[in-house]
PyMOL Python script that loads the backbone (N, CA, C, O; Angstrom):
from pymol import cmd

cmd.read_pdbstr("""\
ATOM      1  N   MET A   1      -4.036 -21.195   0.822  1.00  0.00           N
ATOM      2  CA  MET A   1      -3.752 -21.286   2.312  1.00  0.00           C
ATOM      3  C   MET A   1      -4.778 -21.784   3.252  1.00  0.00           C
ATOM      4  O   MET A   1      -5.909 -21.307   3.159  1.00  0.00           O
ATOM      5  N   VAL A   2      -4.552 -22.592   4.055  1.00  0.00           N
ATOM      6  CA  VAL A   2      -5.815 -23.112   5.023  1.00  0.00           C
ATOM      7  C   VAL A   2      -5.840 -22.046   6.078  1.00  0.00           C
ATOM      8  O   VAL A   2      -4.779 -21.708   6.603  1.00  0.00           O
ATOM      9  N   ILE A   3      -6.988 -21.489   6.429  1.00  0.00           N
ATOM     10  CA  ILE A   3      -7.224 -20.240   7.536  1.00  0.00           C
ATOM     11  C   ILE A   3      -6.747 -21.118   8.868  1.00  0.00           C
ATOM     12  O   ILE A   3      -5.980 -20.699   9.735  1.00  0.00           O
ATOM     13  N   SER A   4      -7.327 -22.337   8.837  1.00  0.00           N
ATOM     14  CA  SER A   4      -7.322 -22.827  10.254  1.00  0.00           C
ATOM     15  C   SER A   4      -5.918 -23.146  10.668  1.00  0.00           C
ATOM     16  O   SER A   4      -5.535 -22.976  11.825  1.00  0.00           O
ATOM     17  N   ASN A   5      -5.040 -23.681   9.564  1.00  0.00           N
ATOM     18  CA  ASN A   5      -3.614 -23.782   9.859  1.00  0.00           C
ATOM     19  C   ASN A   5      -3.022 -22.245  10.301  1.00  0.00           C
ATOM     20  O   ASN A   5      -2.292 -22.147  11.287  1.00  0.00           O
ATOM     21  N   TYR A   6      -3.280 -21.429   9.745  1.00  0.00           N
ATOM     22  CA  TYR A   6      -2.560 -19.979  10.210  1.00  0.00           C
ATOM     23  C   TYR A   6      -3.137 -19.453  11.565  1.00  0.00           C
ATOM     24  O   TYR A   6      -2.540 -18.702  12.337  1.00  0.00           O
ATOM     25  N   TYR A   7      -4.520 -20.019  11.748  1.00  0.00           N
ATOM     26  CA  TYR A   7      -5.015 -19.777  13.352  1.00  0.00           C
ATOM     27  C   TYR A   7      -4.475 -20.458  14.145  1.00  0.00           C
ATOM     28  O   TYR A   7      -4.006 -19.841  15.102  1.00  0.00           O
ATOM     29  N   SER A   8      -4.297 -21.920  14.135  1.00  0.00           N
ATOM     30  CA  SER A   8      -3.580 -22.715  15.056  1.00  0.00           C
ATOM     31  C   SER A   8      -2.284 -22.385  15.405  1.00  0.00           C
ATOM     32  O   SER A   8      -1.828 -22.733  16.495  1.00  0.00           O
ATOM     33  N   ASN A   9      -1.507 -21.621  14.437  1.00  0.00           N
ATOM     34  CA  ASN A   9      -0.154 -21.316  14.701  1.00  0.00           C
ATOM     35  C   ASN A   9       0.192 -20.041  15.398  1.00  0.00           C
ATOM     36  O   ASN A   9       1.326 -19.710  15.742  1.00  0.00           O
ATOM     37  N   LEU A  10      -1.042 -19.281  15.589  1.00  0.00           N
ATOM     38  CA  LEU A  10      -0.967 -18.085  16.192  1.00  0.00           C
ATOM     39  C   LEU A  10      -0.723 -18.218  17.927  1.00  0.00           C
ATOM     40  O   LEU A  10      -1.166 -19.162  18.580  1.00  0.00           O
ATOM     41  N   PRO A  11      -0.065 -17.269  18.414  1.00  0.00           N
ATOM     42  CA  PRO A  11       0.099 -17.270  19.900  1.00  0.00           C
ATOM     43  C   PRO A  11      -1.136 -16.953  20.463  1.00  0.00           C
ATOM     44  O   PRO A  11      -1.906 -16.171  19.905  1.00  0.00           O
ATOM     45  N   TYR A  12      -1.405 -17.534  21.595  1.00  0.00           N
ATOM     46  CA  TYR A  12      -2.819 -17.208  22.412  1.00  0.00           C
ATOM     47  C   TYR A  12      -3.344 -15.915  22.289  1.00  0.00           C
ATOM     48  O   TYR A  12      -4.479 -15.810  21.827  1.00  0.00           O
ATOM     49  N   LYS A  13      -2.680 -14.842  22.642  1.00  0.00           N
ATOM     50  CA  LYS A  13      -3.067 -13.380  22.600  1.00  0.00           C
ATOM     51  C   LYS A  13      -3.711 -12.977  21.319  1.00  0.00           C
ATOM     52  O   LYS A  13      -4.723 -12.278  21.268  1.00  0.00           O
ATOM     53  N   GLU A  14      -2.994 -13.513  20.157  1.00  0.00           N
ATOM     54  CA  GLU A  14      -3.235 -12.917  18.831  1.00  0.00           C
ATOM     55  C   GLU A  14      -4.501 -13.626  18.212  1.00  0.00           C
ATOM     56  O   GLU A  14      -5.203 -13.096  17.350  1.00  0.00           O
ATOM     57  N   LYS A  15      -4.730 -14.937  18.768  1.00  0.00           N
ATOM     58  CA  LYS A  15      -5.988 -15.482  18.331  1.00  0.00           C
ATOM     59  C   LYS A  15      -7.274 -14.568  18.507  1.00  0.00           C
ATOM     60  O   LYS A  15      -8.071 -14.239  17.629  1.00  0.00           O
ATOM     61  N   SER A  16      -7.280 -14.302  19.597  1.00  0.00           N
ATOM     62  CA  SER A  16      -8.622 -13.156  20.075  1.00  0.00           C
ATOM     63  C   SER A  16      -8.699 -12.047  19.016  1.00  0.00           C
ATOM     64  O   SER A  16      -9.761 -11.725  18.483  1.00  0.00           O
ATOM     65  N   ARG A  17      -7.553 -11.500  18.752  1.00  0.00           N
ATOM     66  CA  ARG A  17      -7.498 -10.481  17.981  1.00  0.00           C
ATOM     67  C   ARG A  17      -7.918 -10.741  16.326  1.00  0.00           C
ATOM     68  O   ARG A  17      -8.509  -9.937  15.606  1.00  0.00           O
ATOM     69  N   PHE A  18      -7.456 -12.035  15.974  1.00  0.00           N
ATOM     70  CA  PHE A  18      -7.648 -12.660  14.673  1.00  0.00           C
ATOM     71  C   PHE A  18      -9.245 -12.811  14.660  1.00  0.00           C
ATOM     72  O   PHE A  18      -9.969 -12.307  13.801  1.00  0.00           O
ATOM     73  N   ILE A  19      -9.661 -13.547  15.694  1.00  0.00           N
ATOM     74  CA  ILE A  19     -11.178 -13.677  15.523  1.00  0.00           C
ATOM     75  C   ILE A  19     -11.959 -12.448  15.444  1.00  0.00           C
ATOM     76  O   ILE A  19     -12.855 -12.371  14.603  1.00  0.00           O
ATOM     77  N   SER A  20     -11.714 -11.497  16.220  1.00  0.00           N
ATOM     78  CA  SER A  20     -12.659 -10.163  16.158  1.00  0.00           C
ATOM     79  C   SER A  20     -12.350  -9.429  14.809  1.00  0.00           C
ATOM     80  O   SER A  20     -13.228  -8.717  14.322  1.00  0.00           O
ATOM     81  N   ASP A  21     -11.199  -9.564  14.213  1.00  0.00           N
ATOM     82  CA  ASP A  21     -10.879  -8.782  13.007  1.00  0.00           C
ATOM     83  C   ASP A  21     -11.723  -9.541  11.877  1.00  0.00           C
ATOM     84  O   ASP A  21     -12.480  -8.905  11.144  1.00  0.00           O
ATOM     85  N   VAL A  22     -11.536 -11.158  11.747  1.00  0.00           N
ATOM     86  CA  VAL A  22     -12.416 -11.669  10.849  1.00  0.00           C
ATOM     87  C   VAL A  22     -13.828 -11.509  11.069  1.00  0.00           C
ATOM     88  O   VAL A  22     -14.567 -11.439  10.087  1.00  0.00           O
ATOM     89  N   ILE A  23     -14.293 -11.441  12.227  1.00  0.00           N
ATOM     90  CA  ILE A  23     -15.879 -11.357  12.486  1.00  0.00           C
ATOM     91  C   ILE A  23     -16.184  -9.961  11.934  1.00  0.00           C
ATOM     92  O   ILE A  23     -17.217  -9.766  11.294  1.00  0.00           O
ATOM     93  N   GLU A  24     -15.283  -8.972  12.178  1.00  0.00           N
ATOM     94  CA  GLU A  24     -15.586  -7.596  11.600  1.00  0.00           C
ATOM     95  C   GLU A  24     -15.541  -7.533  10.148  1.00  0.00           C
ATOM     96  O   GLU A  24     -16.475  -7.088   9.481  1.00  0.00           O
ATOM     97  N   LEU A  25     -14.392  -8.005   9.628  1.00  0.00           N
ATOM     98  CA  LEU A  25     -14.175  -7.996   8.203  1.00  0.00           C
ATOM     99  C   LEU A  25     -15.180  -8.591   7.179  1.00  0.00           C
ATOM    100  O   LEU A  25     -15.552  -8.106   6.110  1.00  0.00           O
ATOM    101  N   CYS A  26     -15.632 -10.118   7.949  1.00  0.00           N
ATOM    102  CA  CYS A  26     -16.738 -10.755   7.043  1.00  0.00           C
ATOM    103  C   CYS A  26     -17.985 -10.576   7.247  1.00  0.00           C
ATOM    104  O   CYS A  26     -18.867 -11.123   6.586  1.00  0.00           O
ATOM    105  N   ASP A  27     -18.219  -9.577   8.440  1.00  0.00           N
ATOM    106  CA  ASP A  27     -19.583  -9.465   8.862  1.00  0.00           C
ATOM    107  C   ASP A  27     -20.375 -10.666   9.303  1.00  0.00           C
ATOM    108  O   ASP A  27     -21.479 -10.946   8.835  1.00  0.00           O
ATOM    109  N   ILE A  28     -19.654 -11.463  10.371  1.00  0.00           N
ATOM    110  CA  ILE A  28     -20.373 -12.844  10.354  1.00  0.00           C
ATOM    111  C   ILE A  28     -20.364 -12.781  12.159  1.00  0.00           C
ATOM    112  O   ILE A  28     -19.794 -11.942  12.857  1.00  0.00           O
ATOM    113  N   SER A  29     -21.069 -13.784  12.539  1.00  0.00           N
ATOM    114  CA  SER A  29     -21.223 -14.039  14.062  1.00  0.00           C
ATOM    115  C   SER A  29     -20.119 -14.768  14.608  1.00  0.00           C
ATOM    116  O   SER A  29     -19.406 -15.417  13.842  1.00  0.00           O
ATOM    117  N   TYR A  30     -19.887 -14.740  15.844  1.00  0.00           N
ATOM    118  CA  TYR A  30     -18.880 -15.584  16.612  1.00  0.00           C
ATOM    119  C   TYR A  30     -18.923 -16.938  16.298  1.00  0.00           C
ATOM    120  O   TYR A  30     -17.952 -17.552  15.856  1.00  0.00           O
ATOM    121  N   PRO A  31     -20.241 -17.524  16.555  1.00  0.00           N
ATOM    122  CA  PRO A  31     -20.500 -18.910  16.215  1.00  0.00           C
ATOM    123  C   PRO A  31     -20.267 -19.222  14.845  1.00  0.00           C
ATOM    124  O   PRO A  31     -19.715 -20.287  14.568  1.00  0.00           O
ATOM    125  N   SER A  32     -20.629 -18.403  13.925  1.00  0.00           N
ATOM    126  CA  SER A  32     -20.405 -18.827  12.559  1.00  0.00           C
ATOM    127  C   SER A  32     -18.792 -18.831  12.168  1.00  0.00           C
ATOM    128  O   SER A  32     -18.235 -19.599  11.383  1.00  0.00           O
ATOM    129  N   PHE A  33     -18.267 -17.874  12.854  1.00  0.00           N
ATOM    130  CA  PHE A  33     -16.684 -17.991  12.721  1.00  0.00           C
ATOM    131  C   PHE A  33     -16.152 -19.304  12.936  1.00  0.00           C
ATOM    132  O   PHE A  33     -15.472 -19.803  12.040  1.00  0.00           O
ATOM    133  N   PHE A  34     -16.391 -20.009  14.123  1.00  0.00           N
ATOM    134  CA  PHE A  34     -15.921 -21.215  14.451  1.00  0.00           C
ATOM    135  C   PHE A  34     -16.422 -22.377  13.602  1.00  0.00           C
ATOM    136  O   PHE A  34     -15.683 -23.306  13.277  1.00  0.00           O
ATOM    137  N   THR A  35     -17.799 -22.287  13.228  1.00  0.00           N
ATOM    138  CA  THR A  35     -18.235 -23.296  12.328  1.00  0.00           C
ATOM    139  C   THR A  35     -17.539 -23.236  10.855  1.00  0.00           C
ATOM    140  O   THR A  35     -17.196 -24.235  10.223  1.00  0.00           O
ATOM    141  N   LYS A  36     -17.396 -21.918  10.432  1.00  0.00           N
ATOM    142  CA  LYS A  36     -16.651 -22.095   9.063  1.00  0.00           C
ATOM    143  C   LYS A  36     -15.191 -22.389   9.376  1.00  0.00           C
ATOM    144  O   LYS A  36     -14.490 -22.925   8.519  1.00  0.00           O
ATOM    145  N   MET A  37     -14.769 -22.103  10.412  1.00  0.00           N
ATOM    146  CA  MET A  37     -13.257 -22.437  10.696  1.00  0.00           C
ATOM    147  C   MET A  37     -13.248 -24.074  10.773  1.00  0.00           C
ATOM    148  O   MET A  37     -12.390 -24.658  10.110  1.00  0.00           O
ATOM    149  N   LYS A  38     -14.088 -24.764  11.487  1.00  0.00           N
ATOM    150  CA  LYS A  38     -14.040 -26.287  11.629  1.00  0.00           C
ATOM    151  C   LYS A  38     -14.263 -26.808  10.291  1.00  0.00           C
ATOM    152  O   LYS A  38     -13.502 -27.676   9.864  1.00  0.00           O
ATOM    153  N   LYS A  39     -15.213 -26.376   9.590  1.00  0.00           N
ATOM    154  CA  LYS A  39     -15.772 -27.136   8.223  1.00  0.00           C
ATOM    155  C   LYS A  39     -14.945 -26.440   7.116  1.00  0.00           C
ATOM    156  O   LYS A  39     -15.019 -27.004   6.024  1.00  0.00           O
ATOM    157  N   ASP A  40     -14.158 -25.310   7.170  1.00  0.00           N
ATOM    158  CA  ASP A  40     -13.372 -24.704   6.218  1.00  0.00           C
ATOM    159  C   ASP A  40     -14.376 -24.364   5.089  1.00  0.00           C
ATOM    160  O   ASP A  40     -14.158 -24.636   3.909  1.00  0.00           O
ATOM    161  N   SER A  41     -15.595 -23.691   5.584  1.00  0.00           N
ATOM    162  CA  SER A  41     -16.675 -23.433   4.571  1.00  0.00           C
ATOM    163  C   SER A  41     -16.788 -21.861   4.312  1.00  0.00           C
ATOM    164  O   SER A  41     -17.851 -21.257   4.175  1.00  0.00           O
ATOM    165  N   TRP A  42     -15.470 -21.286   4.267  1.00  0.00           N
ATOM    166  CA  TRP A  42     -15.751 -19.896   3.874  1.00  0.00           C
ATOM    167  C   TRP A  42     -16.112 -19.706   2.423  1.00  0.00           C
ATOM    168  O   TRP A  42     -15.746 -20.535   1.590  1.00  0.00           O
ATOM    169  N   THR A  43     -16.799 -18.672   2.099  1.00  0.00           N
ATOM    170  CA  THR A  43     -17.195 -18.210   0.810  1.00  0.00           C
ATOM    171  C   THR A  43     -15.928 -17.640   0.060  1.00  0.00           C
ATOM    172  O   THR A  43     -14.865 -17.301   0.581  1.00  0.00           O
ATOM    173  N   LYS A  44     -16.247 -17.609  -1.183  1.00  0.00           N
ATOM    174  CA  LYS A  44     -14.829 -17.148  -1.855  1.00  0.00           C
ATOM    175  C   LYS A  44     -14.480 -15.762  -1.610  1.00  0.00           C
ATOM    176  O   LYS A  44     -13.302 -15.427  -1.736  1.00  0.00           O
ATOM    177  N   LEU A  45     -15.360 -14.920  -1.278  1.00  0.00           N
ATOM    178  CA  LEU A  45     -15.219 -13.472  -0.875  1.00  0.00           C
ATOM    179  C   LEU A  45     -14.534 -13.412   0.453  1.00  0.00           C
ATOM    180  O   LEU A  45     -13.539 -12.714   0.647  1.00  0.00           O
ATOM    181  N   GLU A  46     -15.098 -14.165   1.363  1.00  0.00           N
ATOM    182  CA  GLU A  46     -14.599 -14.291   2.741  1.00  0.00           C
ATOM    183  C   GLU A  46     -12.988 -14.714   2.879  1.00  0.00           C
ATOM    184  O   GLU A  46     -12.126 -14.107   3.514  1.00  0.00           O
ATOM    185  N   ARG A  47     -12.831 -16.011   2.047  1.00  0.00           N
ATOM    186  CA  ARG A  47     -11.652 -16.465   1.968  1.00  0.00           C
ATOM    187  C   ARG A  47     -10.453 -15.315   1.292  1.00  0.00           C
ATOM    188  O   ARG A  47      -9.317 -15.140   1.731  1.00  0.00           O
ATOM    189  N   GLU A  48     -11.040 -14.673   0.201  1.00  0.00           N
ATOM    190  CA  GLU A  48     -10.043 -13.695  -0.261  1.00  0.00           C
ATOM    191  C   GLU A  48      -9.773 -12.550   0.682  1.00  0.00           C
ATOM    192  O   GLU A  48      -8.628 -12.115   0.795  1.00  0.00           O
ATOM    193  N   ALA A  49     -10.788 -12.042   1.367  1.00  0.00           N
ATOM    194  CA  ALA A  49     -10.566 -11.117   2.322  1.00  0.00           C
ATOM    195  C   ALA A  49      -9.674 -11.595   3.438  1.00  0.00           C
ATOM    196  O   ALA A  49      -8.696 -10.886   3.675  1.00  0.00           O
ATOM    197  N   ILE A  50      -9.843 -12.631   4.128  1.00  0.00           N
ATOM    198  CA  ILE A  50      -8.997 -13.183   5.138  1.00  0.00           C
ATOM    199  C   ILE A  50      -7.424 -13.445   4.564  1.00  0.00           C
ATOM    200  O   ILE A  50      -6.424 -13.037   5.155  1.00  0.00           O
ATOM    201  N   GLU A  51      -7.410 -14.058   3.543  1.00  0.00           N
ATOM    202  CA  GLU A  51      -5.853 -14.027   2.863  1.00  0.00           C
ATOM    203  C   GLU A  51      -5.421 -12.821   2.844  1.00  0.00           C
ATOM    204  O   GLU A  51      -4.266 -12.703   3.254  1.00  0.00           O
ATOM    205  N   ARG A  52      -6.046 -11.683   2.443  1.00  0.00           N
ATOM    206  CA  ARG A  52      -5.503 -10.444   2.205  1.00  0.00           C
ATOM    207  C   ARG A  52      -5.104  -9.816   3.528  1.00  0.00           C
ATOM    208  O   ARG A  52      -4.132  -9.067   3.623  1.00  0.00           O
ATOM    209  N   TYR A  53      -5.960 -10.177   4.639  1.00  0.00           N
ATOM    210  CA  TYR A  53      -5.630  -9.581   5.887  1.00  0.00           C
ATOM    211  C   TYR A  53      -4.379 -10.397   6.449  1.00  0.00           C
ATOM    212  O   TYR A  53      -3.469  -9.808   7.033  1.00  0.00           O
ATOM    213  N   ILE A  54      -4.369 -11.733   6.256  1.00  0.00           N
ATOM    214  CA  ILE A  54      -3.175 -12.534   6.699  1.00  0.00           C
ATOM    215  C   ILE A  54      -1.872 -12.069   5.965  1.00  0.00           C
ATOM    216  O   ILE A  54      -0.838 -11.972   6.626  1.00  0.00           O
ATOM    217  N   LYS A  55      -1.877 -11.784   4.659  1.00  0.00           N
ATOM    218  CA  LYS A  55      -0.865 -11.157   4.003  1.00  0.00           C
ATOM    219  C   LYS A  55      -0.241 -10.102   4.487  1.00  0.00           C
ATOM    220  O   LYS A  55       0.971 -10.035   4.689  1.00  0.00           O
ATOM    221  N   LYS A  56      -1.233  -9.044   4.734  1.00  0.00           N
ATOM    222  CA  LYS A  56      -1.058  -7.561   5.389  1.00  0.00           C
ATOM    223  C   LYS A  56      -0.133  -7.924   6.730  1.00  0.00           C
ATOM    224  O   LYS A  56       0.989  -7.477   6.967  1.00  0.00           O
ATOM    225  N   LYS A  57      -0.902  -8.851   7.538  1.00  0.00           N
ATOM    226  CA  LYS A  57      -0.077  -8.947   8.827  1.00  0.00           C
ATOM    227  C   LYS A  57       1.148  -9.612   8.786  1.00  0.00           C
ATOM    228  O   LYS A  57       1.989  -9.287   9.624  1.00  0.00           O
ATOM    229  N   ASN A  58       1.413 -10.487   7.965  1.00  0.00           N
ATOM    230  CA  ASN A  58       2.745 -11.084   7.587  1.00  0.00           C
ATOM    231  C   ASN A  58       3.735 -10.081   7.214  1.00  0.00           C
ATOM    232  O   ASN A  58       4.860 -10.155   7.709  1.00  0.00           O
ATOM    233  N   GLU A  59       3.406  -9.046   6.303  1.00  0.00           N
ATOM    234  CA  GLU A  59       4.142  -7.951   5.721  1.00  0.00           C
ATOM    235  C   GLU A  59       4.671  -7.036   6.835  1.00  0.00           C
ATOM    236  O   GLU A  59       5.803  -6.556   6.884  1.00  0.00           O
ATOM    237  N   LYS A  60       3.671  -6.867   7.730  1.00  0.00           N
ATOM    238  CA  LYS A  60       3.957  -5.788   8.790  1.00  0.00           C
ATOM    239  C   LYS A  60       5.039  -6.545   9.807  1.00  0.00           C
ATOM    240  O   LYS A  60       5.952  -5.883  10.300  1.00  0.00           O
ATOM    241  N   SER A  61       4.907  -7.809  10.067  1.00  0.00           N
ATOM    242  CA  SER A  61       5.715  -8.612  10.928  1.00  0.00           C
ATOM    243  C   SER A  61       7.158  -8.905  10.544  1.00  0.00           C
ATOM    244  O   SER A  61       8.094  -9.101  11.319  1.00  0.00           O
ATOM    245  N   SER A  62       7.176  -8.900   9.178  1.00  0.00           N
ATOM    246  CA  SER A  62       8.694  -9.028   8.564  1.00  0.00           C
ATOM    247  C   SER A  62       9.494  -7.786   8.697  1.00  0.00           C
ATOM    248  O   SER A  62      10.650  -7.749   8.276  1.00  0.00           O
TER     249      SER A  62
END
""", "prot")
cmd.dss("prot")
cmd.show_as("cartoon", "prot")
cmd.util.cbc("prot")
cmd.orient("prot")
């Protein structure tokens, strides 16, 4: 899954929540979040954590 695709499909209000959750989850800064998003340069552990987060969110909305 490409994280940036998931992010771009979120409604406006949910994007800020996603950003803050990922920043806390991965212990990264706000600018780092957007750099990693733009370059798709997530580490393996960050990517796994974010994909688990997305899966959990999708299960709740189903």
